[in-house]
PyMOL CGO cylinders between C-alpha atoms (Angstrom):
from pymol import cmd
from pymol.cgo import CYLINDER

trace = [
    CYLINDER, 5.25, -16.02, -1.93, 2.55, -13.95, -3.60, 0.3, 1, 1, 1, 1, 1, 1,
    CYLINDER, 2.55, -13.95, -3.60, 3.66, -10.86, -5.48, 0.3, 1, 1, 1, 1, 1, 1,
    CYLINDER, 3.66, -10.86, -5.48, 1.69, -7.65, -5.64, 0.3, 1, 1, 1, 1, 1, 1,
    CYLINDER, 1.69, -7.65, -5.64, -0.26, -7.16, -8.89, 0.3, 1, 1, 1, 1, 1, 1,
    CYLINDER, -0.26, -7.16, -8.89, 0.13, -4.24, -11.24, 0.3, 1, 1, 1, 1, 1, 1,
    CYLINDER, 0.13, -4.24, -11.24, -2.46, -1.51, -10.66, 0.3, 1, 1, 1, 1, 1, 1,
    CYLINDER, -2.46, -1.51, -10.66, -4.31, -0.24, -13.70, 0.3, 1, 1, 1, 1, 1, 1,
    CYLINDER, -4.31, -0.24, -13.70, -4.42, 3.34, -14.90, 0.3, 1, 1, 1, 1, 1, 1,
    CYLINDER, -4.42, 3.34, -14.90, -7.64, 5.04, -13.84, 0.3, 1, 1, 1, 1, 1, 1,
    CYLINDER, -7.64, 5.04, -13.84, -8.77, 5.40, -17.45, 0.3, 1, 1, 1, 1, 1, 1,
    CYLINDER, -8.77, 5.40, -17.45, -9.29, 1.62, -17.58, 0.3, 1, 1, 1, 1, 1, 1,
    CYLINDER, -9.29, 1.62, -17.58, -10.96, 1.30, -14.17, 0.3, 1, 1, 1, 1, 1, 1,
    CYLINDER, -10.96, 1.30, -14.17, -14.72, 0.69, -13.86, 0.3, 1, 1, 1, 1, 1, 1,
    CYLINDER, -14.72, 0.69, -13.86, -16.87, 3.69, -12.99, 0.3, 1, 1, 1, 1, 1, 1,
    CYLINDER, -16.87, 3.69, -12.99, -18.23, 2.04, -9.87, 0.3, 1, 1, 1, 1, 1, 1,
    CYLINDER, -18.23, 2.04, -9.87, -18.41, 2.64, -6.10, 0.3, 1, 1, 1, 1, 1, 1,
    CYLINDER, -18.41, 2.64, -6.10, -14.99, 2.50, -4.50, 0.3, 1, 1, 1, 1, 1, 1,
    CYLINDER, -14.99, 2.50, -4.50, -12.93, 3.24, -1.41, 0.3, 1, 1, 1, 1, 1, 1,
    CYLINDER, -12.93, 3.24, -1.41, -10.32, 5.96, -1.88, 0.3, 1, 1, 1, 1, 1, 1,
    CYLINDER, -10.32, 5.96, -1.88, -7.05, 5.55, 0.05, 0.3, 1, 1, 1, 1, 1, 1,
    CYLINDER, -7.05, 5.55, 0.05, -3.87, 7.60, 0.38, 0.3, 1, 1, 1, 1, 1, 1,
    CYLINDER, -3.87, 7.60, 0.38, -1.18, 6.38, -2.02, 0.3, 1, 1, 1, 1, 1, 1,
    CYLINDER, -1.18, 6.38, -2.02, 2.13, 6.33, -0.14, 0.3, 1, 1, 1, 1, 1, 1,
    CYLINDER, 2.13, 6.33, -0.14, 5.33, 6.87, -2.10, 0.3, 1, 1, 1, 1, 1, 1,
    CYLINDER, 5.33, 6.87, -2.10, 8.01, 4.44, -0.98, 0.3, 1, 1, 1, 1, 1, 1,
    CYLINDER, 8.01, 4.44, -0.98, 8.91, 0.76, -1.35, 0.3, 1, 1, 1, 1, 1, 1,
    CYLINDER, 8.91, 0.76, -1.35, 6.25, -1.93, -1.64, 0.3, 1, 1, 1, 1, 1, 1,
    CYLINDER, 6.25, -1.93, -1.64, 7.22, -4.75, 0.75, 0.3, 1, 1, 1, 1, 1, 1,
    CYLINDER, 7.22, -4.75, 0.75, 5.62, -8.13, 1.48, 0.3, 1, 1, 1, 1, 1, 1,
    CYLINDER, 5.62, -8.13, 1.48, 5.63, -10.31, 4.58, 0.3, 1, 1, 1, 1, 1, 1,
    CYLINDER, 5.63, -10.31, 4.58, 4.32, -13.84, 4.98, 0.3, 1, 1, 1, 1, 1, 1,
    CYLINDER, 4.32, -13.84, 4.98, 2.97, -15.38, 8.18, 0.3, 1, 1, 1, 1, 1, 1,
    CYLINDER, 2.97, -15.38, 8.18, 2.03, -19.00, 8.81, 0.3, 1, 1, 1, 1, 1, 1,
    CYLINDER, 2.03, -19.00, 8.81, 0.40, -20.73, 11.75, 0.3, 1, 1, 1, 1, 1, 1,
    CYLINDER, 0.40, -20.73, 11.75, 3.43, -23.00, 12.17, 0.3, 1, 1, 1, 1, 1, 1,
    CYLINDER, 3.43, -23.00, 12.17, 6.30, -20.57, 11.59, 0.3, 1, 1, 1, 1, 1, 1,
    CYLINDER, 6.30, -20.57, 11.59, 5.03, -17.08, 12.33, 0.3, 1, 1, 1, 1, 1, 1,
    CYLINDER, 5.03, -17.08, 12.33, 6.60, -14.34, 10.20, 0.3, 1, 1, 1, 1, 1, 1,
    CYLINDER, 6.60, -14.34, 10.20, 9.04, -16.29, 8.09, 0.3, 1, 1, 1, 1, 1, 1,
    CYLINDER, 9.04, -16.29, 8.09, 9.26, -14.66, 4.65, 0.3, 1, 1, 1, 1, 1, 1,
    CYLINDER, 9.26, -14.66, 4.65, 10.08, -11.08, 3.69, 0.3, 1, 1, 1, 1, 1, 1,
    CYLINDER, 10.08, -11.08, 3.69, 10.71, -9.38, 0.38, 0.3, 1, 1, 1, 1, 1, 1,
    CYLINDER, 10.71, -9.38, 0.38, 10.46, -6.44, -1.94, 0.3, 1, 1, 1, 1, 1, 1,
    CYLINDER, 10.46, -6.44, -1.94, 7.99, -6.50, -4.78, 0.3, 1, 1, 1, 1, 1, 1,
    CYLINDER, 7.99, -6.50, -4.78, 10.31, -8.66, -6.90, 0.3, 1, 1, 1, 1, 1, 1,
    CYLINDER, 10.31, -8.66, -6.90, 12.93, -10.21, -4.61, 0.3, 1, 1, 1, 1, 1, 1,
    CYLINDER, 12.93, -10.21, -4.61, 13.07, -12.27, -1.44, 0.3, 1, 1, 1, 1, 1, 1,
    CYLINDER, 13.07, -12.27, -1.44, 15.41, -10.76, 1.17, 0.3, 1, 1, 1, 1, 1, 1,
    CYLINDER, 15.41, -10.76, 1.17, 15.93, -11.02, 4.92, 0.3, 1, 1, 1, 1, 1, 1,
    CYLINDER, 15.93, -11.02, 4.92, 16.32, -8.78, 7.96, 0.3, 1, 1, 1, 1, 1, 1,
    CYLINDER, 16.32, -8.78, 7.96, 20.06, -8.35, 7.35, 0.3, 1, 1, 1, 1, 1, 1,
    CYLINDER, 20.06, -8.35, 7.35, 19.51, -6.41, 4.11, 0.3, 1, 1, 1, 1, 1, 1,
    CYLINDER, 19.51, -6.41, 4.11, 21.47, -3.12, 4.27, 0.3, 1, 1, 1, 1, 1, 1,
    CYLINDER, 21.47, -3.12, 4.27, 18.48, -1.02, 3.20, 0.3, 1, 1, 1, 1, 1, 1,
    CYLINDER, 18.48, -1.02, 3.20, 15.33, -2.95, 3.99, 0.3, 1, 1, 1, 1, 1, 1,
    CYLINDER, 15.33, -2.95, 3.99, 16.48, -4.53, 7.25, 0.3, 1, 1, 1, 1, 1, 1,
    CYLINDER, 16.48, -4.53, 7.25, 15.17, -1.41, 8.99, 0.3, 1, 1, 1, 1, 1, 1,
    CYLINDER, 15.17, -1.41, 8.99, 11.79, -1.91, 7.32, 0.3, 1, 1, 1, 1, 1, 1,
    CYLINDER, 11.79, -1.91, 7.32, 11.63, -5.47, 8.65, 0.3, 1, 1, 1, 1, 1, 1,
    CYLINDER, 11.63, -5.47, 8.65, 12.26, -4.21, 12.20, 0.3, 1, 1, 1, 1, 1, 1,
    CYLINDER, 12.26, -4.21, 12.20, 9.64, -1.45, 11.89, 0.3, 1, 1, 1, 1, 1, 1,
    CYLINDER, 9.64, -1.45, 11.89, 7.10, -3.91, 10.53, 0.3, 1, 1, 1, 1, 1, 1,
    CYLINDER, 7.10, -3.91, 10.53, 7.55, -6.30, 13.43, 0.3, 1, 1, 1, 1, 1, 1,
    CYLINDER, 7.55, -6.30, 13.43, 7.34, -3.46, 15.96, 0.3, 1, 1, 1, 1, 1, 1,
    CYLINDER, 7.34, -3.46, 15.96, 4.07, -2.15, 14.53, 0.3, 1, 1, 1, 1, 1, 1,
    CYLINDER, 4.07, -2.15, 14.53, 2.35, -5.28, 13.25, 0.3, 1, 1, 1, 1, 1, 1,
    CYLINDER, 2.35, -5.28, 13.25, 4.33, -8.33, 14.37, 0.3, 1, 1, 1, 1, 1, 1,
    CYLINDER, 4.33, -8.33, 14.37, 1.94, -9.20, 17.22, 0.3, 1, 1, 1, 1, 1, 1,
    CYLINDER, 1.94, -9.20, 17.22, -1.14, -7.20, 16.22, 0.3, 1, 1, 1, 1, 1, 1,
    CYLINDER, -1.14, -7.20, 16.22, -1.79, -8.93, 12.89, 0.3, 1, 1, 1, 1, 1, 1,
    CYLINDER, -1.79, -8.93, 12.89, -1.53, -12.53, 14.18, 0.3, 1, 1, 1, 1, 1, 1,
    CYLINDER, -1.53, -12.53, 14.18, -4.04, -11.61, 16.90, 0.3, 1, 1, 1, 1, 1, 1,
    CYLINDER, -4.04, -11.61, 16.90, -6.54, -10.87, 14.14, 0.3, 1, 1, 1, 1, 1, 1,
    CYLINDER, -6.54, -10.87, 14.14, -5.56, -13.93, 12.10, 0.3, 1, 1, 1, 1, 1, 1,
    CYLINDER, -5.56, -13.93, 12.10, -6.16, -16.20, 15.10, 0.3, 1, 1, 1, 1, 1, 1,
    CYLINDER, -6.16, -16.20, 15.10, -9.41, -14.66, 16.33, 0.3, 1, 1, 1, 1, 1, 1,
    CYLINDER, -9.41, -14.66, 16.33, -11.30, -13.59, 13.20, 0.3, 1, 1, 1, 1, 1, 1,
    CYLINDER, -11.30, -13.59, 13.20, -13.57, -16.01, 11.35, 0.3, 1, 1, 1, 1, 1, 1,
    CYLINDER, -13.57, -16.01, 11.35, -12.27, -14.37, 8.17, 0.3, 1, 1, 1, 1, 1, 1,
    CYLINDER, -12.27, -14.37, 8.17, -9.03, -16.32, 8.65, 0.3, 1, 1, 1, 1, 1, 1,
    CYLINDER, -9.03, -16.32, 8.65, -10.47, -19.55, 9.99, 0.3, 1, 1, 1, 1, 1, 1,
    CYLINDER, -10.47, -19.55, 9.99, -8.69, -22.56, 8.42, 0.3, 1, 1, 1, 1, 1, 1,
    CYLINDER, -8.69, -22.56, 8.42, -6.23, -20.26, 6.66, 0.3, 1, 1, 1, 1, 1, 1,
    CYLINDER, -6.23, -20.26, 6.66, -2.71, -21.67, 6.98, 0.3, 1, 1, 1, 1, 1, 1,
    CYLINDER, -2.71, -21.67, 6.98, -0.78, -18.64, 5.74, 0.3, 1, 1, 1, 1, 1, 1,
    CYLINDER, -0.78, -18.64, 5.74, -1.29, -14.94, 5.04, 0.3, 1, 1, 1, 1, 1, 1,
    CYLINDER, -1.29, -14.94, 5.04, 0.74, -12.54, 2.90, 0.3, 1, 1, 1, 1, 1, 1,
    CYLINDER, 0.74, -12.54, 2.90, 0.49, -8.87, 3.80, 0.3, 1, 1, 1, 1, 1, 1,
    CYLINDER, 0.49, -8.87, 3.80, 1.73, -5.82, 1.93, 0.3, 1, 1, 1, 1, 1, 1,
    CYLINDER, 1.73, -5.82, 1.93, 3.03, -2.56, 3.37, 0.3, 1, 1, 1, 1, 1, 1,
    CYLINDER, 3.03, -2.56, 3.37, 4.66, 0.63, 2.11, 0.3, 1, 1, 1, 1, 1, 1,
    CYLINDER, 4.66, 0.63, 2.11, 7.96, 1.73, 3.69, 0.3, 1, 1, 1, 1, 1, 1,
    CYLINDER, 7.96, 1.73, 3.69, 8.79, 5.43, 3.27, 0.3, 1, 1, 1, 1, 1, 1,
    CYLINDER, 8.79, 5.43, 3.27, 10.07, 8.64, 4.82, 0.3, 1, 1, 1, 1, 1, 1,
    CYLINDER, 10.07, 8.64, 4.82, 9.09, 12.27, 4.40, 0.3, 1, 1, 1, 1, 1, 1,
    CYLINDER, 9.09, 12.27, 4.40, 11.76, 12.70, 1.73, 0.3, 1, 1, 1, 1, 1, 1,
    CYLINDER, 11.76, 12.70, 1.73, 11.11, 9.41, -0.09, 0.3, 1, 1, 1, 1, 1, 1,
    CYLINDER, 11.11, 9.41, -0.09, 10.26, 10.04, -3.73, 0.3, 1, 1, 1, 1, 1, 1,
    CYLINDER, 10.26, 10.04, -3.73, 9.61, 7.70, -6.66, 0.3, 1, 1, 1, 1, 1, 1,
    CYLINDER, 9.61, 7.70, -6.66, 10.81, 4.73, -4.63, 0.3, 1, 1, 1, 1, 1, 1,
    CYLINDER, 10.81, 4.73, -4.63, 14.09, 6.37, -3.63, 0.3, 1, 1, 1, 1, 1, 1,
    CYLINDER, 14.09, 6.37, -3.63, 14.94, 7.01, 0.02, 0.3, 1, 1, 1, 1, 1, 1,
    CYLINDER, 14.94, 7.01, 0.02, 17.19, 9.39, 1.95, 0.3, 1, 1, 1, 1, 1, 1,
    CYLINDER, 17.19, 9.39, 1.95, 19.39, 7.46, 4.37, 0.3, 1, 1, 1, 1, 1, 1,
    CYLINDER, 19.39, 7.46, 4.37, 18.92, 9.50, 7.56, 0.3, 1, 1, 1, 1, 1, 1,
    CYLINDER, 18.92, 9.50, 7.56, 15.31, 10.44, 6.88, 0.3, 1, 1, 1, 1, 1, 1,
    CYLINDER, 15.31, 10.44, 6.88, 13.12, 8.77, 9.57, 0.3, 1, 1, 1, 1, 1, 1,
    CYLINDER, 13.12, 8.77, 9.57, 10.90, 6.07, 8.08, 0.3, 1, 1, 1, 1, 1, 1,
    CYLINDER, 10.90, 6.07, 8.08, 7.45, 4.64, 8.68, 0.3, 1, 1, 1, 1, 1, 1,
    CYLINDER, 7.45, 4.64, 8.68, 5.66, 1.56, 7.39, 0.3, 1, 1, 1, 1, 1, 1,
    CYLINDER, 5.66, 1.56, 7.39, 1.94, 1.31, 6.60, 0.3, 1, 1, 1, 1, 1, 1,
    CYLINDER, 1.94, 1.31, 6.60, -0.09, -1.82, 5.92, 0.3, 1, 1, 1, 1, 1, 1,
    CYLINDER, -0.09, -1.82, 5.92, -2.33, -1.52, 2.86, 0.3, 1, 1, 1, 1, 1, 1,
    CYLINDER, -2.33, -1.52, 2.86, -3.35, -5.02, 1.73, 0.3, 1, 1, 1, 1, 1, 1,
    CYLINDER, -3.35, -5.02, 1.73, -3.87, -8.52, 3.15, 0.3, 1, 1, 1, 1, 1, 1,
    CYLINDER, -3.87, -8.52, 3.15, -4.10, -11.78, 1.20, 0.3, 1, 1, 1, 1, 1, 1,
    CYLINDER, -4.10, -11.78, 1.20, -5.15, -14.98, 3.00, 0.3, 1, 1, 1, 1, 1, 1,
    CYLINDER, -5.15, -14.98, 3.00, -3.68, -17.97, 1.16, 0.3, 1, 1, 1, 1, 1, 1,
    CYLINDER, -3.68, -17.97, 1.16, -5.80, -19.01, -1.84, 0.3, 1, 1, 1, 1, 1, 1,
    CYLINDER, -5.80, -19.01, -1.84, -8.58, -16.51, -1.04, 0.3, 1, 1, 1, 1, 1, 1,
    CYLINDER, -8.58, -16.51, -1.04, -7.43, -13.42, -2.89, 0.3, 1, 1, 1, 1, 1, 1,
    CYLINDER, -7.43, -13.42, -2.89, -7.02, -9.96, -1.39, 0.3, 1, 1, 1, 1, 1, 1,
    CYLINDER, -7.02, -9.96, -1.39, -9.45, -8.74, 1.21, 0.3, 1, 1, 1, 1, 1, 1,
    CYLINDER, -9.45, -8.74, 1.21, -11.71, -6.12, -0.30, 0.3, 1, 1, 1, 1, 1, 1,
    CYLINDER, -11.71, -6.12, -0.30, -11.46, -2.60, 1.13, 0.3, 1, 1, 1, 1, 1, 1,
    CYLINDER, -11.46, -2.60, 1.13, -14.54, -2.99, 3.32, 0.3, 1, 1, 1, 1, 1, 1,
    CYLINDER, -14.54, -2.99, 3.32, -13.31, -6.21, 4.92, 0.3, 1, 1, 1, 1, 1, 1,
    CYLINDER, -13.31, -6.21, 4.92, -9.76, -4.85, 5.21, 0.3, 1, 1, 1, 1, 1, 1,
    CYLINDER, -9.76, -4.85, 5.21, -10.98, -1.90, 7.27, 0.3, 1, 1, 1, 1, 1, 1,
    CYLINDER, -10.98, -1.90, 7.27, -13.32, -4.04, 9.35, 0.3, 1, 1, 1, 1, 1, 1,
    CYLINDER, -13.32, -4.04, 9.35, -10.50, -6.38, 10.32, 0.3, 1, 1, 1, 1, 1, 1,
    CYLINDER, -10.50, -6.38, 10.32, -7.54, -4.00, 10.55, 0.3, 1, 1, 1, 1, 1, 1,
    CYLINDER, -7.54, -4.00, 10.55, -8.93, -0.47, 10.76, 0.3, 1, 1, 1, 1, 1, 1,
    CYLINDER, -8.93, -0.47, 10.76, -8.08, -0.31, 14.47, 0.3, 1, 1, 1, 1, 1, 1,
    CYLINDER, -8.08, -0.31, 14.47, -4.38, -0.36, 13.50, 0.3, 1, 1, 1, 1, 1, 1,
    CYLINDER, -4.38, -0.36, 13.50, -2.30, 2.29, 11.71, 0.3, 1, 1, 1, 1, 1, 1,
    CYLINDER, -2.30, 2.29, 11.71, -3.12, 1.21, 8.17, 0.3, 1, 1, 1, 1, 1, 1,
    CYLINDER, -3.12, 1.21, 8.17, -3.70, 2.89, 4.81, 0.3, 1, 1, 1, 1, 1, 1,
    CYLINDER, -3.70, 2.89, 4.81, -5.87, 5.97, 5.38, 0.3, 1, 1, 1, 1, 1, 1,
    CYLINDER, -5.87, 5.97, 5.38, -9.36, 5.98, 3.93, 0.3, 1, 1, 1, 1, 1, 1,
    CYLINDER, -9.36, 5.98, 3.93, -10.07, 9.38, 2.38, 0.3, 1, 1, 1, 1, 1, 1,
    CYLINDER, -10.07, 9.38, 2.38, -13.52, 8.85, 0.94, 0.3, 1, 1, 1, 1, 1, 1,
    CYLINDER, -13.52, 8.85, 0.94, -16.13, 6.37, -0.26, 0.3, 1, 1, 1, 1, 1, 1,
    CYLINDER, -16.13, 6.37, -0.26, -17.59, 7.42, -3.60, 0.3, 1, 1, 1, 1, 1, 1,
    CYLINDER, -17.59, 7.42, -3.60, -18.21, 6.51, -7.23, 0.3, 1, 1, 1, 1, 1, 1,
    CYLINDER, -18.21, 6.51, -7.23, -15.12, 6.61, -9.39, 0.3, 1, 1, 1, 1, 1, 1,
    CYLINDER, -15.12, 6.61, -9.39, -15.76, 9.24, -12.05, 0.3, 1, 1, 1, 1, 1, 1,
    CYLINDER, -15.76, 9.24, -12.05, -13.86, 11.38, -14.52, 0.3, 1, 1, 1, 1, 1, 1,
    CYLINDER, -13.86, 11.38, -14.52, -14.73, 14.42, -12.42, 0.3, 1, 1, 1, 1, 1, 1,
    CYLINDER, -14.73, 14.42, -12.42, -13.12, 12.87, -9.35, 0.3, 1, 1, 1, 1, 1, 1,
    CYLINDER, -13.12, 12.87, -9.35, -10.04, 11.81, -11.31, 0.3, 1, 1, 1, 1, 1, 1,
    CYLINDER, -10.04, 11.81, -11.31, -9.60, 15.40, -12.48, 0.3, 1, 1, 1, 1, 1, 1,
    CYLINDER, -9.60, 15.40, -12.48, -9.96, 16.71, -8.91, 0.3, 1, 1, 1, 1, 1, 1,
    CYLINDER, -9.96, 16.71, -8.91, -7.07, 14.48, -7.79, 0.3, 1, 1, 1, 1, 1, 1,
    CYLINDER, -7.07, 14.48, -7.79, -4.98, 15.54, -10.76, 0.3, 1, 1, 1, 1, 1, 1,
    CYLINDER, -4.98, 15.54, -10.76, -5.41, 19.27, -10.22, 0.3, 1, 1, 1, 1, 1, 1,
    CYLINDER, -5.41, 19.27, -10.22, -4.98, 19.11, -6.44, 0.3, 1, 1, 1, 1, 1, 1,
    CYLINDER, -4.98, 19.11, -6.44, -8.47, 20.24, -5.48, 0.3, 1, 1, 1, 1, 1, 1,
    CYLINDER, -8.47, 20.24, -5.48, -8.98, 16.88, -3.73, 0.3, 1, 1, 1, 1, 1, 1,
    CYLINDER, -8.98, 16.88, -3.73, -6.71, 16.62, -0.69, 0.3, 1, 1, 1, 1, 1, 1,
    CYLINDER, -6.71, 16.62, -0.69, -4.85, 13.30, -0.90, 0.3, 1, 1, 1, 1, 1, 1,
    CYLINDER, -4.85, 13.30, -0.90, -2.20, 14.02, 1.73, 0.3, 1, 1, 1, 1, 1, 1,
    CYLINDER, -2.20, 14.02, 1.73, -1.58, 11.74, 4.70, 0.3, 1, 1, 1, 1, 1, 1,
    CYLINDER, -1.58, 11.74, 4.70, -2.32, 12.88, 8.26, 0.3, 1, 1, 1, 1, 1, 1,
    CYLINDER, -2.32, 12.88, 8.26, 0.20, 10.50, 9.85, 0.3, 1, 1, 1, 1, 1, 1,
    CYLINDER, 0.20, 10.50, 9.85, 3.24, 11.88, 11.69, 0.3, 1, 1, 1, 1, 1, 1,
    CYLINDER, 3.24, 11.88, 11.69, 5.55, 10.72, 8.91, 0.3, 1, 1, 1, 1, 1, 1,
    CYLINDER, 5.55, 10.72, 8.91, 4.09, 11.60, 5.51, 0.3, 1, 1, 1, 1, 1, 1,
    CYLINDER, 4.09, 11.60, 5.51, 5.53, 12.19, 2.05, 0.3, 1, 1, 1, 1, 1, 1,
    CYLINDER, 5.53, 12.19, 2.05, 6.49, 15.84, 1.51, 0.3, 1, 1, 1, 1, 1, 1,
    CYLINDER, 6.49, 15.84, 1.51, 5.12, 15.52, -2.03, 0.3, 1, 1, 1, 1, 1, 1,
    CYLINDER, 5.12, 15.52, -2.03, 1.79, 13.62, -1.95, 0.3, 1, 1, 1, 1, 1, 1,
    CYLINDER, 1.79, 13.62, -1.95, 1.63, 11.15, -4.81, 0.3, 1, 1, 1, 1, 1, 1,
    CYLINDER, 1.63, 11.15, -4.81, -2.10, 10.61, -5.21, 0.3, 1, 1, 1, 1, 1, 1,
    CYLINDER, -2.10, 10.61, -5.21, -4.69, 7.98, -4.35, 0.3, 1, 1, 1, 1, 1, 1,
    CYLINDER, -4.69, 7.98, -4.35, -5.55, 4.32, -4.78, 0.3, 1, 1, 1, 1, 1, 1,
    CYLINDER, -5.55, 4.32, -4.78, -9.18, 3.43, -5.51, 0.3, 1, 1, 1, 1, 1, 1,
    CYLINDER, -9.18, 3.43, -5.51, -10.40, -0.06, -4.63, 0.3, 1, 1, 1, 1, 1, 1,
    CYLINDER, -10.40, -0.06, -4.63, -13.65, -1.89, -5.26, 0.3, 1, 1, 1, 1, 1, 1,
    CYLINDER, -13.65, -1.89, -5.26, -14.89, -5.46, -5.19, 0.3, 1, 1, 1, 1, 1, 1,
    CYLINDER, -14.89, -5.46, -5.19, -13.40, -8.25, -3.09, 0.3, 1, 1, 1, 1, 1, 1,
    CYLINDER, -13.40, -8.25, -3.09, -11.24, -11.39, -3.23, 0.3, 1, 1, 1, 1, 1, 1,
    CYLINDER, -11.24, -11.39, -3.23, -10.48, -12.53, -6.77, 0.3, 1, 1, 1, 1, 1, 1,
    CYLINDER, -10.48, -12.53, -6.77, -12.88, -9.84, -8.07, 0.3, 1, 1, 1, 1, 1, 1,
    CYLINDER, -12.88, -9.84, -8.07, -11.02, -6.96, -6.44, 0.3, 1, 1, 1, 1, 1, 1,
    CYLINDER, -11.02, -6.96, -6.44, -10.18, -4.08, -8.76, 0.3, 1, 1, 1, 1, 1, 1,
    CYLINDER, -10.18, -4.08, -8.76, -7.76, -1.21, -8.11, 0.3, 1, 1, 1, 1, 1, 1,
    CYLINDER, -7.76, -1.21, -8.11, -6.86, 2.02, -9.87, 0.3, 1, 1, 1, 1, 1, 1,
    CYLINDER, -6.86, 2.02, -9.87, -4.19, 4.62, -9.16, 0.3, 1, 1, 1, 1, 1, 1,
    CYLINDER, -4.19, 4.62, -9.16, -4.52, 8.35, -9.72, 0.3, 1, 1, 1, 1, 1, 1,
    CYLINDER, -4.52, 8.35, -9.72, -1.47, 10.60, -9.33, 0.3, 1, 1, 1, 1, 1, 1,
    CYLINDER, -1.47, 10.60, -9.33, -1.42, 14.37, -9.10, 0.3, 1, 1, 1, 1, 1, 1,
    CYLINDER, -1.42, 14.37, -9.10, -0.18, 16.80, -11.73, 0.3, 1, 1, 1, 1, 1, 1,
    CYLINDER, -0.18, 16.80, -11.73, 2.21, 18.26, -9.16, 0.3, 1, 1, 1, 1, 1, 1,
    CYLINDER, 2.21, 18.26, -9.16, 3.76, 14.82, -8.61, 0.3, 1, 1, 1, 1, 1, 1,
    CYLINDER, 3.76, 14.82, -8.61, 4.08, 14.44, -12.38, 0.3, 1, 1, 1, 1, 1, 1,
    CYLINDER, 4.08, 14.44, -12.38, 5.87, 17.78, -12.73, 0.3, 1, 1, 1, 1, 1, 1,
    CYLINDER, 5.87, 17.78, -12.73, 8.33, 17.02, -9.91, 0.3, 1, 1, 1, 1, 1, 1,
    CYLINDER, 8.33, 17.02, -9.91, 8.90, 13.51, -11.26, 0.3, 1, 1, 1, 1, 1, 1,
    CYLINDER, 8.90, 13.51, -11.26, 9.84, 14.78, -14.72, 0.3, 1, 1, 1, 1, 1, 1,
    CYLINDER, 9.84, 14.78, -14.72, 12.18, 17.31, -13.14, 0.3, 1, 1, 1, 1, 1, 1,
    CYLINDER, 12.18, 17.31, -13.14, 13.94, 14.88, -10.80, 0.3, 1, 1, 1, 1, 1, 1,
    CYLINDER, 13.94, 14.88, -10.80, 13.95, 11.80, -13.04, 0.3, 1, 1, 1, 1, 1, 1,
    CYLINDER, 13.95, 11.80, -13.04, 14.30, 13.14, -16.59, 0.3, 1, 1, 1, 1, 1, 1,
    CYLINDER, 14.30, 13.14, -16.59, 15.73, 9.88, -17.96, 0.3, 1, 1, 1, 1, 1, 1,
    CYLINDER, 15.73, 9.88, -17.96, 13.21, 7.37, -16.59, 0.3, 1, 1, 1, 1, 1, 1,
    CYLINDER, 13.21, 7.37, -16.59, 10.21, 9.32, -15.32, 0.3, 1, 1, 1, 1, 1, 1,
    CYLINDER, 10.21, 9.32, -15.32, 7.80, 7.40, -17.57, 0.3, 1, 1, 1, 1, 1, 1,
    CYLINDER, 7.80, 7.40, -17.57, 8.60, 4.10, -15.83, 0.3, 1, 1, 1, 1, 1, 1,
    CYLINDER, 8.60, 4.10, -15.83, 7.62, 5.67, -12.49, 0.3, 1, 1, 1, 1, 1, 1,
    CYLINDER, 7.62, 5.67, -12.49, 4.41, 7.31, -13.66, 0.3, 1, 1, 1, 1, 1, 1,
    CYLINDER, 4.41, 7.31, -13.66, 1.09, 5.54, -14.18, 0.3, 1, 1, 1, 1, 1, 1,
]
cmd.load_cgo(trace, "trace")
């Protein structure tokens, strides 16, 4: 089952046109669908698990409620997925109080789809992702623009609003994900806010650097 790639620091990203999305702060989960078996694989970024998991079992249920039928409808009807035998999709599971990948037990959670990878074709680029799945509750597009140092600084200092408008949103917005290109030429860059950095160092003094960019 495909794993999600590491996302580069914005300093290394190309200064090119991109789509700017909300970066949700939670757990990166993956789900695999096949024509023969439906949704049959489920995991965190590094481990395969199932719906009985004491923490992520809830995420599996939420995913199926929101996307279990809606995504296969697209897979079966869209020419984008013609002759594709399997698809891996990626979604972020989080609550309002989720922070740096940690969750509060009784905090209501949501799950948001942010990437789709048809088998052997690479990730859908941001344009195709929105064309195919934008009618669903997916990662929120904030802007289309050129990635620039000026824009990076505006995210850092909070003058660019990167907060989610969904009913369940992180109390402390993390930042944005910028995406350009398509398929095997897709590039991504993450930009986090200074406020998130300050809170992260305060709450996670021992390992904050592993949770930063």
